[in-house]
BAMIKE-771154 format. One record per residue (C-alpha): residue in three letters; x, y, z. Coordinates in steps of 0.1 Angstrom, whole numbers, plus 5000, padded with zeros to 4 digits. Each point is the difference from the previous one (the first is absolute). Example, Ala and Ser with C-alpha at 12.3 -4.5 7.8 and 13.67 -1.06 7.14 Angstrom:
> ronu|x|y|z
> ALA|5123|4955|5078 .
> SER|5014|5034|4993 .
END
This chain:
> ronu|x|y|z
> UNK|4953|5127|4882 .
> UNK|4995|5023|5031 .
> UNK|4969|4980|5013 .
> UNK|4994|4981|5031 .
> UNK|4999|4961|4997 .
> UNK|5002|4983|5033 .
> UNK|5014|5002|5035 .
> UNK|5030|4982|5015 .
> UNK|5018|4994|5031 .
> UNK|5037|5009|5003 .
> UNK|5014|4967|5014 .
> UNK|5038|5008|5001 .
> UNK|5018|5032|4989 .
> UNK|5001|4989|4965 .
> UNK|4969|4980|4993 .
> UNK|4962|5006|4999 .
> UNK|4973|4971|5004 .
> UNK|4972|5007|4977 .
> UNK|4973|4977|4983 .
> UNK|5012|4983|4966 .
> UNK|4968|5011|4982 .
> UNK|5009|5034|5006 .
> UNK|5035|4998|4982 .
> UNK|4988|4976|4970 .
> UNK|4993|5030|4978 .
> UNK|5033|5019|5006 .
> UNK|5025|4972|4996 .
> UNK|5013|4983|4970 .
> UNK|5006|4962|5002 .
> UNK|5037|4996|4988 .
> UNK|5002|4962|5005 .
> UNK|4983|4971|5009 .
> UNK|5012|4965|5008 .
> UNK|4994|4965|5022 .
> UNK|5021|5001|5031 .
> UNK|5015|4960|4998 .
> UNK|5000|4996|5035 .
> UNK|4967|5012|5011 .
> UNK|4980|4997|4967 .
> UNK|4987|5035|5005 .
> UNK|4999|5028|4974 .
> UNK|5025|5027|5007 .
> UNK|4992|5032|4982 .
> UNK|5021|5031|5000 .
> UNK|4983|5036|4999 .
> UNK|5014|5033|4993 .
> UNK|4985|5031|5008 .
> UNK|4990|5024|4969 .
> UNK|4991|5031|5019 .
> UNK|4990|4989|5037 .
> UNK|5008|5023|5028 .
> UNK|4989|5001|5038 .
> UNK|4995|5030|5018 .
> UNK|5012|4997|5038 .
> UNK|4998|5020|5030 .
> UNK|4967|5016|4998 .
> UNK|4961|4991|5003 .
> UNK|4989|5027|4975 .
> UNK|5010|4989|4963 .
> UNK|4998|5036|4991 .
> UNK|5026|5016|5027 .
> UNK|5031|4990|5013 .
> UNK|5020|4966|5000 .
> UNK|5025|4991|4976 .
> UNK|4996|4981|4969 .
> UNK|5024|4968|4993 .
> UNK|5004|4982|4968 .
> UNK|4995|4962|5003 .
> UNK|5028|4981|4986 .
> UNK|4988|4965|5004 .
> UNK|4967|4983|5003 .
> UNK|4998|4965|5017 .
> UNK|4966|4982|4997 .
> UNK|4990|4970|5020 .
> UNK|5011|4970|4981 .
> UNK|4964|4986|4998 .
> UNK|4978|5033|4994 .
> UNK|4972|4995|4981 .
> UNK|4984|5030|4984 .
> UNK|4969|4982|4990 .
> UNK|4989|4987|5032 .
> UNK|5020|5028|5020 .
> UNK|5022|4971|5021 .
> UNK|5032|5007|5015 .
> UNK|4993|5039|4993 .
> UNK|5032|5014|5016 .
> UNK|5031|5018|4985 .
> UNK|5030|5015|5013 .
> UNK|5013|5031|4985 .
> UNK|5038|5010|5002 .
> UNK|5006|5038|4997 .
> UNK|5030|5018|4989 .
> UNK|5009|5015|5032 .
> UNK|4990|4988|5039 .
> UNK|4969|5021|5006 .
> UNK|5006|4999|5038 .
> UNK|5026|4996|5025 .
> UNK|5009|4967|5015 .
> UNK|4990|5011|5034 .
> UNK|4964|5014|4991 .
> UNK|4988|4966|4991 .
> UNK|4971|4983|5021 .
> UNK|5014|4973|5020 .
> UNK|4979|4967|4995 .
> UNK|4994|4978|5033 .
> UNK|5016|4971|5005 .
> UNK|4981|4967|5003 .
> UNK|4988|4996|5035 .
> UNK|5007|5033|5010 .
> UNK|4970|5019|5015 .
> UNK|4984|5027|4984 .
> UNK|4993|5028|5022 .
END
């Protein structure tokens, strides 16, 4: 499709966090069932032609393209009301090295 849809944040070498409404049109619902324990709807989606560009702030120059191989939407995402609008995208190859991740502060740790 070669078009820009939405932004995301790399949260691990193989996962990108984005808004669920951004990937709805690029994914295909392959199954939907009720979890008997939690009584929540479990949907499974597969990407049809979704890729991410990592390693650049310019969508036309630099960076590397990665194929999305799995989409994990928040289990209570509501596209009509844009509630729980969050999704994880798993890419086919780690898009960063583990040592290049931004470290998160621990609870109670002072922010300098």
